[in-house]
N, C-alpha and C positions, 0 to 999 in steps of 0.2 A: 620959644621952641629952640632946642639945642640940636646942632647938626654934628654928627660924628662920622669920621672916615677911618676905617681900619685898613692897614696896608701891610702886605707881605711881598715876597719876591714875584710870584706869578699870578696871584689872585685866583687860585684854584683849590687851595687847601685850607690854610689857616684863616685868612681874612674873610672868606665866605662863611666859615663857621662862626667867627665873631659877629659878622653881620646878622646871620640867622638867629643866634642866641640873643642878640640885642633886640631884634625885631620881636621875638617871642616875649621877652621881658617887658618891652614897651607896650605890647598888646595886652598882656595879662595884667599889667599895673596901670593901664590907661595913661601912659606917659607921652608927652608931646616931644617926641624925638624923631629926627630924620637920620637914617643910617645908610651908609654905603660902604663899599670896599673897593680897593684898587691894588694895582701891582706897581712895583718900581721898575719892572722890566716888561716889555710887551711881547714876550715869547709865546704867550697863550691867549693873546687878544681874542675876545669874543667866544672863547671856549667855556663849556660848562665846568663846574667844580669837578675834582677828581672823584671817582666812584667811592673811594674809602670815606671821604668827607661827607658825601651825600648819604651814604649808608649810616655812618655814626650819628649824623644829625637826625636822620629819620628814626633811629632808635630812641631819640629824645623828643619825638613829635615836632621836629623842625624840618621844614622843606626848603632846602637851598638849591634844589635841582634846576631852577630857572634863572639863577644868578649867572651873568655872563662876565667873564674876565675883562677888565679894562685896565689900561695903564693910567697912572696918576697924571694929572694935568696941572700945569702951573696955576690955572684958574682955581684949582681946589684950595689953594692957600686962602683965598678970600671966601670961598663957599662953605667952609666948615669951621665950627668953633673948636673942635678937638680932632687932632690927627693922632692915631695910635698905631705905632709900628710893632710888628711881631718880634723883631729881633734887632740887634745893634747894627748889623750890616744895612738893613733897610732904613733904619733911622738915619744912618750916615748918608745914604743915598738921597734921602729926602732933604737933609740939611744941605747937601751939595746942590740941590735943585732950588734952594732958597727958602725952604720951609723952616719955620721957627716954632719953638714951644711944642715939640713933638714928644708925646708920651711913649714910653716903652711898655708894652702889655704886661711884662713881668714885674713892673713896678707896683702892681696891684695884687691883691689876694694873698699877700704873704710870701711871694716868690723872690723877694730881695733883688729885683732887677734881672732875673734869669730870662734868657731868650726862650721863646716858644719854639720847640723843635719842629723842623719841617717834615711832615709825614709823607711828602711826595716820594721819598726814596722807598717807602713801604709799598710794595706792589700788590700784595694779596690780602684783602680785607680779612678773610677768615684766618689766615696764618698770622697776620700782624695785628689782630684785634686788640691785644693788650697795649701795644705802643700807640695805636690810633686812639684808643680810649683815654690814655694818659694825656695825649695832646688835647683832646676834646675837654677833658676834665680841667686841665690847666686854663684853657681859654674860658670855659664856663665860670670858674672861680674868679678869674681876673676881671671878666666883663661885669659880673655881679658887683664886685667891689668898686670898679670904675664907675658904674652907673650910680651906685649909692653916693659916691663922692661928688659926682656931677649934681645929683639931686640936692645934696645938703650944702653945696657951694664951697666945698673944701678944695676943689681944683677949678 
């Protein structure tokens, strides 16, 4: 069984999307994967994901509405086989906390190491749907490639 942790700044937008997408893939493909998400900062501890992330996930038959934000813990270093950061700032924060071998989400899916944009600044789902969809699409593409590489042992 592989254990994967996705990490972003507050654990209310990007990392819950990655968690939800991975859970759906694991269920549909009958994969033995444990997945979680966390934040490098505790500013939204125990909050639900942002409405825009919940809505865009729901449009893809993914329910992330019950995920609660949590801050990454030092014990996560030993608890997970793979730690995947959404951007370079969060990767650096994890390294500062002692995490090693952290993957950057944008290293997968042909994004050449690009950081996943933070949709938290987008306030109105209907008005910002294009930008939110682009974030979802990037995470979806990267997660699928990442899971494939985990499965075939290339990472």
